[in-house]
C-alpha positions as CSV (number, residue, x, y, z in Angstrom):
1,M,-224.3,92.7,-4.3
2,G,-226.9,90.0,-3.4
3,R,-229.3,90.8,-0.6
4,H,-230.4,87.9,1.7
5,V,-233.5,88.1,3.8
6,P,-232.5,88.4,7.5
7,I,-234.0,85.1,8.3
8,G,-232.6,84.8,11.8
9,L,-234.2,88.1,12.8
10,A,-237.5,87.0,11.2
11,Y,-237.4,83.8,13.3
12,L,-236.8,85.7,16.5
13,S,-239.5,88.2,15.6
14,A,-242.0,85.4,15.1
15,T,-240.9,83.8,18.4
16,L,-241.4,87.0,20.3
17,R,-244.7,87.7,18.6
18,A,-246.0,84.2,19.6
19,A,-245.1,85.1,23.2
20,G,-247.2,88.3,23.0
21,H,-244.7,91.0,22.2
22,E,-244.9,93.6,19.5
23,T,-241.9,93.5,17.1
24,V,-240.4,95.4,14.2
25,V,-237.6,94.2,11.9
26,F,-235.3,96.7,10.2
27,D,-232.8,95.4,7.7
28,A,-230.2,98.1,7.1
29,L,-228.5,96.1,4.4
30,A,-231.6,96.0,2.3
31,H,-231.3,99.8,1.6
32,V,-228.9,99.5,-1.2
33,E,-229.9,102.9,-2.5
34,D,-227.7,104.3,0.4
35,N,-224.6,102.4,-0.6
36,H,-221.7,104.8,-0.9
37,V,-217.9,105.3,-0.9
38,V,-216.9,106.5,2.5
39,P,-215.2,109.9,2.3
40,D,-211.7,110.1,3.7
41,D,-212.7,112.5,6.4
42,E,-215.4,110.1,7.7
43,L,-213.2,106.9,7.9
44,T,-213.0,105.4,11.3
45,G,-209.7,104.3,12.8
46,V,-210.5,100.6,12.1
47,E,-211.4,101.4,8.5
48,R,-208.1,103.3,8.1
49,L,-206.3,100.3,9.4
50,K,-208.0,98.0,7.0
51,L,-207.0,100.2,4.1
52,A,-203.4,100.5,5.4
53,T,-203.1,96.7,5.5
54,H,-204.7,96.0,2.2
55,P,-202.3,95.3,-0.7
56,R,-204.4,97.2,-3.3
57,W,-207.7,98.8,-2.4
58,R,-207.9,102.3,-1.2
59,H,-211.6,102.8,-0.5
60,V,-214.2,101.6,1.9
61,V,-217.7,101.1,0.7
62,H,-220.6,101.6,3.2
63,W,-223.3,99.0,2.4
64,G,-226.9,99.6,3.3
65,A,-228.8,102.3,5.1
66,R,-227.0,105.5,6.0
67,W,-226.8,106.4,9.6
68,E,-229.5,109.1,9.3
69,R,-232.0,106.5,8.0
70,I,-231.1,104.0,10.8
71,A,-231.4,106.7,13.4
72,E,-234.9,107.6,12.1
73,A,-236.0,103.9,12.3
74,V,-234.6,103.4,15.8
75,A,-236.3,106.5,17.2
76,A,-239.6,105.7,15.4
77,S,-239.6,102.2,16.9
78,R,-239.8,103.5,20.5
79,A,-238.7,100.0,21.4
80,D,-238.1,98.7,25.0
81,V,-235.7,96.1,23.7
82,V,-233.4,96.4,20.7
83,G,-231.7,93.3,19.3
84,I,-228.7,93.7,17.0
85,S,-227.5,90.9,14.7
86,C,-223.8,90.7,13.9
87,M,-223.1,87.6,11.9
88,F,-219.5,88.4,10.8
89,T,-216.7,89.6,13.0
90,P,-215.1,92.0,10.4
91,F,-218.2,94.1,10.6
92,Y,-218.5,94.4,14.4
93,E,-217.7,98.1,14.4
94,S,-221.0,99.0,12.7
95,A,-222.9,96.8,15.2
96,Y,-221.2,98.5,18.2
97,D,-221.8,101.9,16.7
98,L,-225.5,101.0,16.3
99,A,-225.6,100.1,20.0
100,R,-224.2,103.5,20.9
101,L,-226.6,105.3,18.6
102,T,-229.5,103.3,20.0
103,R,-228.5,104.2,23.6
104,S,-228.4,107.9,22.6
105,L,-231.9,107.7,21.1
106,L,-233.6,105.2,23.4
107,P,-231.7,105.6,26.7
108,E,-234.1,103.3,28.6
109,A,-234.1,100.5,26.1
110,A,-232.2,97.2,26.8
111,I,-229.7,96.5,24.0
112,L,-228.9,92.9,23.0
113,L,-226.4,91.6,20.5
114,G,-226.5,88.1,18.9
115,G,-225.1,86.2,15.9
116,Q,-221.8,84.5,15.1
117,H,-219.6,87.4,16.3
118,G,-221.2,87.7,19.7
119,T,-221.2,84.0,20.2
120,V,-217.5,83.5,19.7
121,F,-216.3,87.0,20.7
122,F,-218.6,87.8,23.6
123,H,-215.7,89.1,25.8
124,H,-214.9,91.6,23.1
125,T,-218.5,92.6,22.7
126,L,-219.1,93.1,26.5
127,Q,-216.4,95.8,26.4
128,V,-219.1,98.0,24.8
129,P,-221.0,99.5,27.8
130,E,-224.1,100.2,25.7
131,I,-224.6,96.5,25.1
132,D,-226.5,94.9,28.0
133,A,-226.3,91.2,27.1
134,V,-225.0,88.9,24.3
135,V,-227.2,86.1,23.2
136,L,-225.1,83.0,22.5
137,G,-225.9,80.6,19.6
138,E,-229.5,79.7,18.6
139,A,-231.6,82.4,20.2
140,E,-235.2,81.1,19.8
141,S,-235.2,79.3,23.2
142,T,-233.2,82.1,24.9
143,V,-234.7,85.4,23.7
144,V,-238.2,85.0,25.3
145,P,-237.0,84.4,28.9
146,L,-234.4,87.1,28.5
147,V,-237.0,89.7,27.3
148,A,-239.3,88.6,30.1
149,A,-236.4,89.2,32.6
150,I,-235.8,92.6,31.2
151,E,-239.5,93.4,31.3
152,E,-239.9,92.3,35.0
153,G,-236.6,93.8,36.1
154,R,-235.2,90.4,37.1
155,P,-231.4,89.6,37.0
156,F,-230.0,87.5,34.2
157,D,-227.9,85.1,36.2
158,G,-230.7,82.4,36.2
159,L,-230.9,82.5,32.4
160,A,-229.3,80.1,29.9
161,G,-227.3,81.2,26.8
162,V,-226.5,84.7,27.7
163,A,-223.3,86.6,28.5
164,F,-223.4,89.9,30.4
165,R,-221.3,92.2,32.6
166,C,-221.4,91.7,36.3
167,G,-223.3,94.3,38.3
168,A,-225.9,97.0,37.4
169,G,-228.6,94.8,38.8
170,R,-228.1,92.1,36.2
171,C,-226.8,89.5,38.8
172,A,-226.9,88.8,42.5
173,C,-223.2,89.5,43.1
174,G,-222.4,91.7,46.1
175,T,-219.4,93.3,44.3
176,P,-218.8,93.6,40.5
177,G,-216.6,90.9,39.1
178,P,-215.8,89.4,35.7
179,P,-218.5,89.0,33.1
180,H,-221.0,86.2,33.5
181,V,-221.2,83.6,30.7
182,R,-224.2,81.4,31.3
183,P,-224.3,77.8,29.9
184,R,-225.7,77.6,26.4
185,A,-229.4,76.8,26.1
186,P,-230.1,73.4,24.5
187,F,-230.3,73.5,20.7
188,V,-233.9,73.6,19.5
189,P,-234.8,69.9,19.2
190,D,-237.9,70.2,17.1
191,L,-237.6,72.8,14.3
192,D,-241.2,72.2,13.2
193,A,-242.3,73.6,16.6
194,L,-240.8,77.0,15.7
195,P,-243.3,79.6,14.4
196,M,-243.0,80.4,10.7
197,P,-240.5,83.3,10.4
198,A,-242.1,86.8,10.3
199,V,-241.4,87.5,6.7
200,D,-244.6,89.5,6.5
201,Q,-242.6,92.3,8.2
202,L,-240.2,92.6,5.2
203,D,-240.5,94.3,1.8
204,F,-239.7,91.7,-0.8
205,A,-239.2,94.2,-3.5
206,R,-235.9,94.9,-1.7
207,Y,-234.9,91.3,-2.0
208,D,-235.7,90.8,-5.7
209,H,-238.8,88.8,-4.6
210,T,-236.5,86.2,-3.1
211,T,-236.6,84.8,0.4
212,T,-234.4,82.6,2.6
213,L,-235.3,79.1,3.9
214,I,-233.6,77.2,6.7
215,T,-234.8,73.6,6.4
216,S,-232.2,72.0,8.8
217,R,-229.6,73.1,11.3
218,G,-226.4,71.5,12.4
219,C,-223.6,69.7,10.5
220,P,-221.9,66.5,11.5
221,F,-218.9,67.2,9.4
222,S,-215.8,69.0,10.9
223,C,-214.3,71.2,8.2
224,T,-211.4,73.1,9.8
225,F,-212.3,76.5,8.3
226,C,-215.9,76.5,9.4
227,T,-217.6,77.8,12.6
228,V,-221.1,76.4,12.1
229,H,-220.8,74.3,15.3
230,A,-220.4,77.4,17.4
231,T,-223.9,78.6,16.5
232,V,-226.0,75.6,15.5
233,G,-224.0,72.5,16.7
234,R,-223.0,69.2,15.2
235,E,-226.2,67.3,15.4
236,F,-228.2,67.4,12.2
237,R,-231.8,68.6,13.0
238,A,-234.3,68.8,10.2
239,R,-237.7,70.1,9.6
240,S,-240.3,67.7,8.1
241,P,-240.7,68.0,4.3
242,K,-244.4,69.0,4.7
243,H,-243.4,71.8,7.1
244,V,-240.8,73.1,4.6
245,V,-243.1,73.0,1.7
246,D,-245.9,74.6,3.7
247,E,-243.6,77.6,4.2
248,I,-242.7,77.6,0.5
249,E,-246.4,77.6,-0.5
250,H,-247.2,80.3,2.0
251,C,-244.5,82.6,0.4
252,V,-245.8,81.8,-3.1
253,E,-249.5,82.4,-2.4
254,R,-249.3,85.2,0.3
255,L,-246.1,87.1,-0.8
256,G,-245.7,86.4,-4.5
257,V,-242.2,85.0,-3.8
258,R,-241.1,82.2,-6.1
259,R,-237.3,82.2,-5.6
260,F,-235.8,80.6,-2.4
261,L,-232.3,80.5,-1.0
262,I,-231.9,77.5,1.2
263,E,-229.2,78.4,3.7
264,D,-228.8,75.0,5.2
265,D,-225.2,74.0,6.0
266,N,-225.8,70.4,4.9
267,F,-229.0,70.3,2.9
268,T,-228.3,66.9,1.3
269,F,-227.1,65.1,4.5
270,D,-230.5,63.2,4.6
271,V,-231.1,62.2,1.0
272,D,-234.5,60.6,1.8
273,R,-235.7,64.0,3.2
274,V,-234.5,65.8,0.0
275,H,-236.4,63.3,-2.1
276,A,-239.5,63.9,0.1
277,I,-239.2,67.7,-0.2
278,C,-239.0,67.5,-4.0
279,D,-241.9,65.1,-4.1
280,E,-244.0,67.5,-2.0
281,I,-243.1,70.5,-4.3
282,L,-244.0,68.6,-7.4
283,A,-247.2,67.1,-5.9
284,R,-248.4,70.7,-5.1
285,G,-247.5,71.9,-8.6
286,L,-245.4,74.8,-7.2
287,D,-243.5,76.7,-9.8
288,V,-240.4,77.8,-7.8
289,R,-236.7,78.3,-8.1
290,L,-234.4,77.1,-5.3
291,R,-230.8,77.7,-4.7
292,L,-228.3,76.5,-2.2
293,P,-225.9,79.3,-1.4
294,N,-223.9,77.2,1.1
295,G,-223.4,74.5,-1.5
296,I,-223.8,70.7,-1.2
297,T,-221.5,67.8,-0.9
298,V,-221.1,65.0,-3.4
299,V,-221.8,62.4,-0.6
300,K,-224.8,60.2,-1.5
301,L,-225.5,62.1,-4.7
302,T,-227.3,59.9,-7.3
303,E,-228.8,60.6,-10.8
304,D,-232.3,59.9,-9.4
305,L,-231.9,62.5,-6.7
306,V,-230.4,65.0,-9.2
307,G,-233.2,64.6,-11.7
308,K,-235.8,65.1,-9.0
309,M,-234.0,68.2,-7.6
310,V,-233.9,69.8,-11.1
311,S,-237.6,68.9,-11.7
312,A,-238.5,70.5,-8.4
313,G,-236.8,73.8,-9.4
314,F,-233.3,73.6,-8.0
315,E,-230.7,75.7,-9.9
316,S,-227.4,77.5,-9.4
317,L,-225.6,74.9,-7.3
318,F,-222.1,74.4,-6.2
319,F,-220.1,71.7,-4.5
320,G,-217.8,72.5,-1.6
321,L,-214.4,71.2,-3.0
322,E,-212.0,73.7,-1.3
323,T,-208.9,72.1,-2.9
324,T,-208.0,69.4,-5.4
325,D,-205.1,68.1,-3.2
326,V,-206.3,64.9,-1.6
327,K,-203.8,65.0,1.3
328,R,-204.8,68.6,2.2
329,L,-208.5,67.6,1.9
330,R,-207.9,64.9,4.6
331,K,-206.0,67.4,6.7
332,M,-209.1,69.8,6.4
333,R,-211.3,66.8,7.4
334,K,-213.0,66.9,4.0
335,G,-211.6,63.5,2.8
336,F,-215.1,62.6,1.6
337,T,-214.8,64.8,-1.5
338,S,-212.3,65.2,-4.4
339,L,-212.0,66.7,-7.8
340,P,-213.1,63.5,-9.6
341,K,-216.1,63.1,-7.4
342,V,-217.1,66.8,-7.9
343,A,-216.6,66.3,-11.7
344,E,-218.8,63.3,-11.6
345,G,-221.5,65.1,-9.6
346,A,-221.4,68.1,-11.9
347,S,-221.9,65.9,-14.9
348,L,-225.1,64.5,-13.4
349,F,-226.6,68.0,-13.2
350,E,-225.3,68.9,-16.6
351,K,-227.3,66.0,-18.1
352,Y,-230.3,68.1,-17.1
353,G,-228.9,71.4,-18.5
354,L,-227.8,72.7,-15.1
355,S,-224.3,74.2,-14.7
356,V,-222.7,73.5,-11.4
357,N,-219.5,74.9,-9.8
358,G,-217.0,73.7,-7.4
359,S,-215.7,76.1,-4.7
360,L,-212.0,76.5,-3.9
361,I,-210.3,78.2,-1.0
362,A,-207.1,80.1,-2.0
363,G,-204.4,80.6,0.6
364,L,-205.1,77.9,3.2
365,P,-202.5,77.8,6.1
366,G,-199.2,76.6,4.7
367,Q,-200.5,76.4,1.1
368,T,-197.8,77.3,-1.4
369,L,-198.2,79.4,-4.6
370,T,-197.9,76.3,-6.7
371,E,-200.6,74.4,-4.8
372,I,-203.0,77.3,-5.0
373,V,-202.4,77.8,-8.7
374,Q,-202.6,74.0,-9.4
375,D,-206.1,73.9,-7.8
376,S,-207.5,76.3,-10.3
377,V,-205.6,74.8,-13.2
378,N,-206.8,71.3,-12.4
379,C,-210.4,72.5,-12.5
380,A,-210.0,74.6,-15.7
381,V,-208.2,71.8,-17.7
382,R,-210.7,69.2,-16.6
383,E,-213.6,71.5,-17.4
384,V,-215.0,71.7,-13.9
385,R,-216.5,75.1,-13.4
386,F,-215.3,76.7,-10.2
387,Y,-214.9,79.9,-8.2
388,T,-212.5,80.8,-5.4
389,N,-212.7,82.4,-2.0
390,P,-209.6,83.7,-0.3
391,F,-208.9,82.0,3.0
392,Y,-209.1,84.0,6.2
393,P,-209.0,82.8,9.8
394,I,-212.7,82.9,11.0
395,P,-212.8,83.4,14.8
396,G,-214.1,80.2,16.4
397,S,-212.9,77.9,13.7
398,P,-210.1,75.2,14.1
399,D,-208.1,77.1,11.4
400,Y,-208.2,80.2,13.5
401,R,-206.7,78.3,16.4
402,T,-204.0,76.9,14.0
403,C,-203.2,80.4,12.8
404,L,-202.8,81.5,16.5
405,A,-200.5,78.5,17.3
406,E,-198.4,79.2,14.2
407,G,-198.0,82.9,15.0
408,L,-199.8,84.1,11.8
409,I,-202.1,86.1,14.1
410,D,-202.2,86.8,17.8
411,P,-205.0,87.2,20.4
412,L,-204.7,91.0,20.2
413,T,-205.1,91.2,16.4
414,E,-207.7,93.7,15.4
415,P,-210.9,91.6,14.8
416,A,-212.0,93.7,11.9
417,L,-209.0,92.4,9.9
418,F,-210.5,88.9,9.9
419,D,-212.1,89.8,6.5
420,Q,-211.7,87.4,3.6
421,F,-211.2,90.3,1.2
422,N,-208.8,92.3,3.3
423,F,-205.6,90.3,2.9
424,A,-204.2,91.4,6.2
425,F,-202.3,88.2,6.9
426,G,-199.9,85.9,5.2
427,N,-200.4,82.1,5.4
428,G,-196.9,81.0,6.5
429,E,-195.8,80.5,2.8
430,L,-196.9,83.7,1.1
431,T,-197.2,87.3,2.2
432,S,-200.5,89.0,2.3
433,E,-199.6,90.9,-1.0
434,Q,-198.7,87.6,-2.7
435,L,-201.9,86.1,-1.6
436,Y,-203.9,88.9,-3.1
437,W,-202.3,88.6,-6.5
438,T,-202.5,84.8,-6.4
439,W,-206.2,85.1,-5.6
440,I,-206.6,87.6,-8.5
441,G,-205.1,85.0,-10.9
442,T,-207.6,82.3,-9.6
443,Q,-210.4,84.8,-10.2
444,A,-209.4,85.3,-13.8
445,M,-209.2,81.6,-14.4
446,A,-212.6,80.9,-12.7
447,L,-214.3,83.5,-14.8
448,W,-212.8,82.4,-18.1
449,P,-211.5,78.8,-17.8
450,R,-212.0,78.0,-21.5
451,Y,-210.3,81.2,-22.4
452,A,-207.3,80.3,-20.2
453,V,-207.0,76.8,-21.8
454,E,-207.4,78.3,-25.2
455,G,-204.5,80.7,-24.5
456,S,-202.3,77.8,-23.5
457,T,-203.1,76.0,-26.6
458,R,-202.6,79.1,-28.8
459,R,-199.2,79.9,-27.3
460,A,-198.0,76.5,-28.3
461,D,-198.1,77.6,-31.9
462,G,-196.2,80.9,-31.3
463,P,-196.3,84.3,-29.7
464,V,-199.7,85.9,-29.0
465,T,-200.2,89.7,-29.2
466,P,-202.1,91.5,-26.5
467,A,-204.6,92.7,-29.2
468,E,-205.5,89.1,-30.1
469,A,-205.8,88.2,-26.4
470,A,-208.1,91.2,-25.8
471,R,-210.2,90.4,-28.9
472,R,-210.8,86.8,-27.7
473,L,-211.5,88.0,-24.2
474,V,-214.3,90.3,-25.5
475,E,-215.7,87.3,-27.4
476,H,-215.5,85.0,-24.4
477,S,-217.1,87.7,-22.2
478,A,-220.0,88.1,-24.7
479,A,-220.6,84.4,-24.6
480,L,-220.5,84.4,-20.9
481,K,-223.1,87.2,-20.7
482,A,-225.3,85.4,-23.3
483,S,-225.3,82.2,-21.2
484,G,-227.3,84.0,-18.5
485,Q,-225.3,82.2,-15.7
486,R,-224.7,84.1,-12.4
487,L,-221.3,85.7,-12.4
488,D,-219.2,85.5,-9.3
489,V,-216.5,87.9,-10.6
490,C,-217.3,91.5,-11.6
491,A,-214.9,92.0,-14.5
492,V,-216.7,91.2,-17.8
493,V,-215.0,92.9,-20.7
494,Q,-217.1,95.0,-23.1
495,D,-214.5,96.3,-25.6
496,Y,-210.9,97.3,-26.1
497,R,-208.5,99.3,-28.2
498,V,-204.7,99.3,-28.7
499,V,-203.0,102.4,-27.3
500,E,-199.4,103.4,-27.0
501,G,-197.7,101.1,-24.6
502,G,-200.6,98.8,-24.0
503,L,-204.3,98.1,-24.1
504,L,-207.3,100.2,-23.1
505,V,-210.2,97.8,-22.0
506,R,-213.6,98.7,-20.8
507,T,-215.9,96.6,-18.6
508,A,-219.6,96.0,-19.3
509,R,-221.5,98.7,-17.4
510,E,-223.6,96.2,-15.4
511,N,-220.7,93.8,-14.7
512,C,-218.1,96.1,-13.1
513,F,-217.3,96.2,-9.4
514,C,-219.0,99.6,-8.9
515,A,-222.2,98.5,-10.6
516,I,-222.5,95.2,-8.7
517,Q,-221.8,97.0,-5.5
518,R,-224.6,99.5,-6.4
519,V,-222.2,102.5,-6.0
520,A,-221.7,103.5,-9.7
521,D,-223.7,106.7,-9.3
522,D,-221.8,107.6,-6.1
523,V,-218.5,106.9,-7.8
524,R,-219.4,109.2,-10.7
525,R,-220.6,111.9,-8.4
526,T,-217.5,111.9,-6.1
527,G,-215.0,111.5,-8.9
528,T,-213.5,108.3,-7.5
529,T,-211.3,106.9,-10.2
530,D,-209.8,103.7,-8.8
531,L,-212.6,101.9,-6.9
532,C,-212.7,99.1,-9.4
533,L,-209.0,98.2,-9.5
534,F,-210.1,94.6,-8.5
535,S,-211.9,94.3,-11.9
536,G,-208.9,95.7,-13.8
537,D,-206.5,93.4,-11.9
538,V,-208.6,90.3,-12.9
539,I,-208.7,91.4,-16.5
540,A,-204.9,92.0,-16.5
541,A,-204.4,88.5,-15.1
542,A,-206.5,87.0,-17.9
543,I,-204.5,88.8,-20.6
544,A,-201.3,87.7,-19.0
545,G,-202.5,84.1,-18.9
546,Y,-203.4,84.2,-22.6
547,T,-200.3,85.9,-23.9
548,G,-197.8,84.5,-21.4
549,V,-196.6,88.0,-20.7
550,P,-197.3,89.5,-17.2
551,H,-199.6,92.5,-17.3
552,A,-200.7,95.1,-14.7
553,A,-203.8,97.3,-14.7
554,E,-204.4,101.0,-13.9
555,Q,-207.9,102.4,-13.8
556,V,-208.5,105.5,-15.8
557,A,-211.2,108.1,-15.3
558,S,-213.2,107.7,-18.5
559,D,-216.7,106.1,-18.4
560,V,-216.7,105.6,-14.7
561,G,-220.2,104.3,-13.8
562,Q,-220.8,103.4,-17.4
563,G,-218.3,100.6,-17.6
564,C,-214.9,101.4,-16.1
565,S,-211.8,101.7,-18.3
566,F,-208.4,100.2,-17.5
567,L,-205.0,100.7,-19.1
568,L,-203.1,97.4,-19.3
569,R,-199.4,97.3,-19.7
570,P,-196.7,94.6,-19.6
571,T,-194.9,94.5,-16.2
572,E,-192.0,92.9,-14.5
573,A,-193.1,94.2,-11.1
574,E,-192.9,92.0,-8.0
575,P,-194.9,90.1,-6.9
576,V,-197.3,90.3,-9.9
577,A,-195.0,89.1,-12.7
578,P,-193.7,85.9,-11.0
579,I,-197.2,85.0,-9.8
580,Q,-198.7,85.4,-13.3
581,R,-195.8,83.3,-14.8
582,E,-196.6,80.5,-12.3
583,F,-200.1,80.4,-13.6
584,V,-198.8,80.2,-17.2
585,A,-196.3,77.5,-16.4
586,R,-198.7,75.3,-14.4
587,L,-201.5,75.6,-16.9
588,D,-199.2,74.7,-19.8
589,A,-197.7,71.7,-18.0
590,T,-201.0,70.4,-16.8
591,R,-202.7,70.8,-20.2
592,R,-199.8,68.8,-21.8
593,E,-200.2,66.1,-19.2
594,V,-203.9,65.8,-19.9
595,V,-203.4,65.6,-23.7
596,E,-200.8,62.9,-23.2
597,E,-203.2,61.0,-20.9
598,E,-205.9,61.2,-23.5
599,V,-203.5,60.0,-26.3
600,A,-202.4,57.1,-24.1
601,V,-206.0,56.1,-23.4
602,G,-207.0,56.5,-27.0
């Protein structure tokens, strides 16, 4: 599991320090040594609900610091004000529990909550009595006056960008009424005026000596699945190239950090600025590696820009494609992209030896099984590397409102279920279980696209045995590992053997779900034997695609933590078998179409 620097907290810490306050940043997620499988008797009601609604998984993983470690850090801080960041609604329960823990340890402290969840779900957040106020959207211009009001004992109703309960001295109301939601503070107009984030308060050994950069905020695009406008708005605001590279140079020289994750929502919107940033990096002779975890668009991309980006150290890029269906792209307000444009953009980077992916969303509202499968098949056959994310309605997004309107969710739906990997909802065409198995098929094709196409070609010459499919999958996995590229799916196959009734396959120790989630030792210690079913399901889907025969996976206990083992058997079970057959049928048909096109052109 990758660990990102909590850059938002670092910015707020720097802003408060500049105003004369003492600050401490504690990143619970950075303590991966505490990752563990939550024992059944410690599961919360919300966690039990998530497991009850999931089509396949039966375990909850606790990521980051254990509560004992968190309690020690909170108590040691002796803070007057504690700010909690909750960026994703599915994890609100931990944020609320932290507020309750903080109140028990620091009863006089003011407790604030910020981030995406609080911004769009502030009414839900204010039901927690331990939380004194919710900071809405960008907090740099809000947090200093808010802390000053707390320090001076003044009410909050004259502040901007906060939500809080009526009464308790926080407002001038004579009798308690509904919560106060103050108008949002203006977005920070000059990002160069912000102090450099307080990254000196972080231990970069915990982040693989990698830090996060934000070089711009705001996105003028209106993709229906996105909530960026709720937190940073539509207007594109950018830091100057010099200011950006000053921060890069500071991290290189003072912290020994040379890898940077640029978390902009639209880094390449201003192409001239990207050129200038690259020029500044090259002029200073900085040996750095830069990644764009939020991707880039193909708009305005040129070979000159690509060459300069690669020279400056950019790597591991992806294009936000979402679907190969042109009509659906327009419906999603992403008509500016397409598979041919992404393929063209990827080819520009490939000229410089850099592999680039496209990103797909599987299970968009109203998307059929055939449409989802066809997206992955189109990319695989046309040799555009890709990965897939399952759709989920993100609170605050236009698609969330669509799902409400169409009855796929309702206003009282448990917020923790809005988790992209929980599969708690259907999409109007497919059930939640069908969506899980369809996504599994896309994962197999994304991890081994050439293997999938090879299987289609091989089947045209006659039946393929599971043993042949497994042997080739091991060989493709070895080549994938040798390539050194970052893997988005944790299911790399190490070896196999034929057993009665099926295949026994084993994942590479470092590329199984339990290893990537840093819980392998915990799994071995607790005797958990089915945590990595996701990995087994993906492998079974790959074998099914190669042989044309549906397969299902069962995790077995051997080698847990050393590379998990799975028993694969042919299956006719619903909904696995018909979904796997759809992948085979669409891949075979599309491959033939492409071959016929090439013959006609030739």
